C-alpha positions in Angstrom: -144.2 -55.7 -41.4 -147.8 -56.0 -40.1 -148.8 -58.5 -37.8 -152.1 -60.9 -39.3 -153.9 -59.4 -36.9 -153.8 -55.9 -38.8 -155.3 -57.4 -41.2 -158.3 -59.4 -40.2 -158.5 -63.1 -43.1 -161.1 -65.8 -40.9 -158.0 -68.1 -41.5 -155.7 -66.5 -39.2 -154.9 -69.3 -35.8 -153.0 -67.9 -33.2 -149.7 -69.4 -32.3 -146.7 -68.9 -30.0 -143.2 -67.8 -31.2 -141.4 -70.7 -31.1 -138.3 -68.3 -30.3 -139.9 -66.5 -27.0 -143.5 -67.9 -26.8 -145.3 -64.5 -27.5 -148.7 -65.3 -28.9 -149.2 -63.5 -32.8 -151.8 -63.8 -35.0 -150.4 -66.4 -38.5 -152.4 -66.6 -41.9 -150.4 -69.4 -42.9 -153.3 -71.2 -44.6 -154.6 -67.8 -46.4 -152.2 -64.7 -47.4 -149.9 -64.8 -43.9 -147.6 -61.5 -43.4 -144.5 -64.1 -43.2 -144.4 -64.3 -46.6 -143.3 -60.8 -47.0 -140.4 -61.0 -45.1 -137.5 -61.6 -46.8 -135.0 -64.4 -45.5 -131.6 -65.6 -46.8 -131.6 -69.1 -47.6 -129.0 -69.4 -44.8 -131.4 -67.5 -42.1 -134.4 -69.8 -43.5 -132.1 -72.7 -43.0 -131.4 -71.1 -39.3 -134.8 -71.1 -38.3 -135.4 -74.4 -39.7 -132.7 -75.9 -37.9 -133.2 -73.8 -34.5 -137.1 -73.6 -34.3 -139.6 -76.0 -34.6 -142.5 -73.7 -35.1 -143.1 -69.9 -36.5 -141.7 -67.2 -35.3 -143.4 -63.8 -34.5 -142.8 -60.8 -36.6 -140.4 -59.6 -33.9 -138.7 -62.4 -33.9 -138.7 -63.2 -37.6 -137.9 -59.6 -38.0 -134.9 -60.0 -35.9 -133.6 -63.1 -37.6 -134.0 -61.6 -41.5 -131.9 -58.7 -40.4 -128.3 -60.9 -39.1 -125.6 -61.0 -41.8 -124.5 -64.5 -42.2 -121.5 -64.1 -40.5 -123.9 -63.9 -37.4 -126.3 -66.5 -37.8 -123.1 -69.2 -38.5 
């Protein structure tokens, strides 16, 4: 998984991760790296329930690697 900064896009926006506060590039208004991360329905719900914004590449990958039992 890459970072939006690895794929320059005019619509990149710098955001702060809702989990760790690290800054990262977001291209949600275009093609962003996060669309390529596979999340279970449980992981997606966990993110929506726990955080008020986007997660950085490291945190999104961490959540995507959790088992459903670790999320609950």
